[in-house]
N, C-alpha and C positions, 0 to 999 in steps of 0.2 A: 389853400391855394389863393384865397382872396387877397392876402397881404403880400403875395409874391408876384403879382402881375408885372410890376416894374422890373423885377429881376429877370423874369422870363423874357420880356422885351429886350432887356440888355443882352441876354444870351444870344438872342436871334440877331441883333444888330452887330454884336462883337465878332461872332464866329461865322466865317464864310464856308466852313465845312462842319461836319457833325462833331459836336462836343458833348461832354457829359457834365452835368451840374448837380447840385444837391439842393432840394427844396423840401423843407419840413420832413426830413427823413426819407424822401423819395429820390430815386435816381431818375434824372430828367435827361432825355435825349432830344437834341434839336436836329430835325431832319436835314439831311445833306442837301437835298434839292429843293424841297418845298418849305423848309423851315418849320415843319410841323413839330409840335411838342408831343412827345410820347413818354408817358410816365410808367415806370416799372417799380411798383412799391412792394416792399417786403415787410411783413409784420408777424408777430407771434401771438396767437390767441387760441382760445378753446374752439373746437368745432362743435357748435351747439346742435348740429344736425343729428348727432349720435350720442347716446348715453348708455352706460352699462348698468348692471344690476345694483351697483353701489352708488348710483347717482353721480358718476364721474364722467367727464367729457375728455376726449383726447386732446392733448396739446399739439398744435399744428403750426408749421411754417406756412404762411399764407402768401401767395404771390398774386398781385393785382397786375394783370397784363392785358393791355388794350381793353379795359373795362370788364375783364373776366377774372374770376377767382380760381386759383388752383391750390389745393390743399396737399401738404406733405406731412404725414403723421411723424411725430418725434418719439414714439415708443413710450409714452408716459401719459397717464390720465389722472385728473384731479377733479374734485368737486368745485363748484363756482366760488365757494367761500374761501378756498385756498389758492385762488388765482388773482394776481395783481395785473390787471389789464393795462394800466397806465405805464407800468415799468416792465411789463412783459416777463414776469417771473413767478415762480411758485412761492407762496408764502410759507413761513415756518408753521409747523403744526400738521402739515400733510405727512402721512405715514408712507414714506418711500424708502427703498433700499437701493443703493447704499446710503444716500442722504439727499435732502432737498438741495443743498449747495452743489452737489455733484451733478444733479439734473439741470440746475440753473446754468452751470458752466457749459454743459452740453448744448443747451438751448441757445446761449450766446454764441457759441462756436458755430453752430449750424447756420445761424442768421448771418454771421460774418462771412462764412464760406459761400453762402448764396450770393451775397453782394459781390464777392470776388469773381464769381462765375459770370454775373451780369456785366461787370466792368470788362472782363476779358473778352466776352462775346462782342461787346461794343468796340473794343480796340481792334478786333479782328474783322470788323465790318460784317458780322454774321447776324446780329440780333434782329435786324429788321426783316430778315428773310425766314426766320424761324417761327413756327407756330408756338402757342402757349404750352402745348403738351411737350414739344421738343425741348423748350427752355426748362420745363419742369424736370424732364429726363436728364438734362445736363446737370442740373443742380443736385439731383439724386445720384449722379455719377453712375448711371445704369447703362450708358452708351456702350461700355465694353462688355456688357453681359446680355446683349440682345440675343434672343433665341433664334438660331438658324432653323431649328426644328419647327418652331411655331411659324416662322416666316415662310418656309417652303410649303407648309400645309395651307397657309393662306393663299399662296400663289396657285397651288393646285386647284383650290376651290374657285378662285377667280377665273382660271382658264376653263374649268368645267362650266361655270356660269355663262361664259361667252362662247361656249361650244368649240373651244380650241382643244379638242380631245388629244391631238397629237402632242401638243406641248405638255398637257397634264400627264399624259402617259410617260413622257421622257422624265419628268420630275418625280413621278412615282417610282420609276426604275432607279433613279438616283437615291431616293429614300431607302429603298430595299437594299441597294448596294451598301450604303452606310450602315444600315442595321446589321448586315451580314458580316462586314469586315471591321466594324467598331462596335461590337455588341455590348461592351461594358459601359458605353455612354448612352443612357436613356434619353438625355436631352443634350443636343449639341449647340453650343453658343458660337457666335461669329468669331469671338476671340480664341476659340479652340482650333479654328481652321487656320493653321500656320504652316510653315515649310515642313516641320517635323511631322505634323498630322498628315499632310499630303504624301510625304515620302513613306510613311508607315502604310498608308493605303496602297501605294504603288508596290512596295515590297510584298505585302500579303497577297495582292491580286496576281502579280506576275509569278510568285512562288507556286501558285496553284496551276500553273501552265496556261494561264490566260494571256491574251495579246495586249500590247500597248494600245492598239487601236480600240479594243474593247474598253480598256481603262479610260481612254480619251473620251468616249461617249459619255460616261458617267461624270468625269471631271468637268467637261464642258457644261453640263447641266448645273453642276454645283457652282461653277464660275458665273454662269448667267444669273443665278439667284443672288449671288454676292453682288454682282453689278447692279441688279435691280434695287437691292437694299441700300447701296451707296447713294442712290438718287433720293432716298428718304432720309438717310442718316449719313451725311457727308463725312462725319468723323470716322466712319469705318474705312475710308480710303487710306488713312495713315497705316493701317494694318493689312492692307490688301496683299494676300499671299501669292497671287499669280504674277504673270509678267516676268520681270527680271528675277524675282525671288524663286518662283517655281514655274518651270515651263512644261506645259502638257506635251508629252511625247506622242508622236505619230510616226509610223513606219509605212513604207509603200506596201500595200496589201497585195495578197495573191490575186491573180486575175479572177474576177467573178463573172464576167460576161461569157456567154457561150455562143457558138456560131449558129448559122441558119440551119445547118444539117442537124445539129443537136436539138434545136428547137422543134424541128419537124419530127424527130424521133419521140420527143416528149409529148407532142400534140397527138400522135397516133398511138400512144401507149394505151392498151385497153384497161379501163378502170370501172369498177362497179358504181353505177349511179347512186346507189344507196349509201356509199361511203362519203363522209364529210370531206375527204381529200379530193373527191371529184369536183366539188364546188371550188376547192382551193386551186385546182389546175385551171378551171374556167376563169377564175379571178386573176391568176398569174398571167394568162394570155390576154385578158382584158387590159391588164396593166401595160403589157407590151404594146398592144394596139392603141392604147390611150396615152402615149408619150410618157410611159413610166409612172402612171398614176399610183399614189401610195395606197397601201392596203386599207388604212383607216378611211380614206376618201371613197374607195370602192365599196366598202362595207356599208357606208352611209348613203350610197346612191339610192334614190327612190325612183319609182316609175315616172314621176312628174319632172325629174331631172332630164329626161329624154324627150325633147319636143322639137318639132320643126327641123328634124334632121341633125340635131346637135345635142351633145351632153353638156349641160351647164352646171357648174358647182363652184363652191369656194373651198380652197385647200385648207384642211384642218390645221396645218402647221402655222400658217400666217394669214389666213382669211383672204388670200389673193384670189380674185375671180378667174375661172378658167372656162373656156368654150372649146369643145372638140367636135369636129365634124364626124358624124356617124358614117363609117364606111362599111363595106360588106363584111369584113372580119368582125367588127364590133357588133354589127347587127346579128351575126350568126350566134353570138353568145347570149345577147339580150333576149333573142327569140326563144331560147331554151327555158326562160323564166316568164315569158309574156303571159302564158295561160294560167300560171300559178298565181300571179299577182295582178288582180284586177283593180284594186284600189290604188289611185294615184299616189297615196301616201304610204303605200307598202314599200319596204326595202326590196330592192331587186334580188339581193342574195340573202339566204336564211342564216345570217350571222348574228345580227343584233335584233332582239325581240322588242317590238314596239312598246310593250308594257313594262319594260325594265331598263329604262335609259340610265338609271343610276349605276347599273352594273355593266354598262356598255363597254367600258375599258377592259373589264375582266373577260367578257365574252370575246372581245377582239384579241386580247392577249392569248387566250386559250386556243382560238382558231389559228392564230399566227404560228403557235408552237406545233399544232397538228399538221399544218401545211408545210412548214419548214422540215419537219421530220419526214414527211412523205416525199418531199422533193429530194432529200438526201438519199432515201431508199431508191427512188426511181433513177437518180443519177448513177448509183452503183449498179443497178440492174441494166441500165442502158450504156454502161461504160463511158459516161460523160465525165471528162477530166476537168471538174470544177467543183468548188464548194457551193453547191446549189442552194439558194434560198429565195424567198419571195422577192427580195430586193434585186435579184439577178435580172429580172425582167426589165427593171429600170436601167441597169448597166447595159443590157443587150441593146435596148433602143438607142442609147447614146453611142455605143461602139459601132453598131451597124450604120448609124447615121454618119459617123466619121469615115467609115470605110467607103461610103458612097459620096464622099467629098462635100457633105453638107457643112456649111460654116459652123464653127464651134459656137459662135454667138447665137445662131439660130437654135442649135441644140440646147444651149443654156436656157434660152427663153422657153423652149418646149418643156424642159424639165422643171421650170419654175424657180431656177436658182437666181438669187439676187446678185451673185458674184460669179463671174466667168471662171475664176480660179477654182471654185467648187466643181464645176463641170470638168475641168482639166484633170481632177483626181480620177474621175470615171474613165478617162481616156489614156491615162499613163501606161497601163498594161498593154493597150493596143500599140502605142507608140514604141514600146520596148520590143514588141514582136516585129514591127516594121524595121527597126534598127538591126535586129538579129538577122532578118531576111537579107537586108542590105549587106551585112557582114559576110553571110554565107555566099552571096553573089560575088563579092569581091575576092574572098579567100579561095573559093573553089575554082575560080577561073583565073587564078594567078599562079604562074609557075615560080616556085621558090627554089 
């Protein structure tokens, strides 16, 4: 570079925008705004960090990017005596199959292709925003074989690390869904997820009598993982399978909210306190009294979350802080557990064991299943006309609020929705009933 200083200055003076030059075998980029020189050098050499039992070293493509080295092995190893460093080739005498010439041609081709990638990235205004590892991946042409399976595992671990158990639970359900419906694929890559792949999942899932809304839950989790990956690897966007290519279907669901009379029947149903479902019913009503609090958030409530007449917590799904005034109904449930849990760090409900946080999601899942099965049994016993589940409490709070003319925006805030349109889904069934009542009123009082 010492003899090229004048040429570098000439490049900076000459080009008002970023240009590419060549200096002593290096690709030189002149910064668009700062005029900074950034060199991306490519060479072929032995990786002297590693040596096999035959005293041979791997031949590597070496990238010099922003003063860092990145090695790409070229699937051949030779001893130092058989390597021509100056000309970057293997010398005759090396025992290789099919031949020394064949490997030298491959080495030359790999270096040429790497240069083409760098020039293309520069032309597309990408290179300055990519890390060295990402540039290496582009040269290796691995972008289309990024592992979705590995990425979703990483996201689950990340969510758990930051105590976002609800998000981790959703992704684990999506993983199980893929395993059950595409069992032949042990590893799923991002480029596997295309229109045909998603349609196959849809056909298999619906053929088993499942609903499109159930399918939507899993596919939205898969889509969210794909969207997160695009932020790290923008090249995935070109193969994005959702949106115009594949639309996630949703249909208006059967009404899940129940009325105040049915809530009263459920509350007064005799249940043995020794049964786990007794805790489930208590948590169901606490959810209703606490603006539709999610099961995961209720299970993680500790005694120290209840202070100064308020329940304060962060929602597992999005870490949004919540504060709920403790009223008489809420206190009546917490009092059932007050004498059992004396330590402020004790969980209020006996769902998650303090000594087994790593299995908290499994404990929560098992309890959810027990509670939902119990709720369905109770609904049948009490002749409640609804598909009762724990989430019904959340729908009830929203629907009864609407019946009392509480503004939808306030209901949405209470539920913790980021978008009022999500709240509207909870209320569609109620609005249909109101329309039917209006229709009956019109038709039954009209002489035809």
